[in-house]
C-alpha angles and dihedrals in degrees: 000000000000116000122233115244116245115250117264117213112256094241093050093050089048089054092048091052092047093049089052091049094046092050094048092044090053097042102036104018130243097282095048094046101082119194090244089051091052091047091052092048089054092046097245137104122263090249090056089052089056090055087065103033127032094216145333092280089057088052092050091049090050091048092046090051091052090051091047094049090049091047092049092049092051091043090060087072090056098047095104094054121096113281094244091057092048091051092049090048091052093050090050091050092051095042094085091055095040092125089060092051088052090048091052091053093046092051099045092097093044100048130046090197092055093043091052092046090050091052088050091050091054091049092050096048093041089052088051091056095040090057088061095053118091118259095244093073109099114252094245092052091046091055092047094049092046090050091050091051091049093049090049092051092049091046092052089053099043095046092045094229114198115253095258094052089043092054089048092050092047091050090050092050091048090049090050091054091048091051090050087053091051094048090049090049092053091047091052094049095045 
């Protein structure tokens, strides 16, 4: 007689599903990782997966959020390094999941959930850069400079720049931020 499985707490099952999805998204890519394949990898039926996640895009958002949180936690150990090195480090961390970054951008117009997550990603990363700018830079200039740094970071990942070009880009972005700081300092003292 078959034994009944013991119940798994909802949050634990959700984490198992998310881990299976994240692994398949990274290894096989978003398009190749079907919902039924993800469910099988997690040891559940497709219907069970839909109890936890509305659709595949919601799974992608949840996986992207896990990656982002881990990245931010690890970045905290780099926060004292020069900004150019931080930028280059971030690009190198995102490079292995480049295809997921590209997928997020490709699906922004197709999925409200992905578009909202992407906006939140930009806000988070821009805030990360803004915190490193001196206080004398006006708020509007701070936001613009942080946005430029974030777009440069994303562009380096999406376009899969080689390491040398990535380092050059990161140095240029850091120099631009330094120049913004110097311009703001002169404006304040005038």
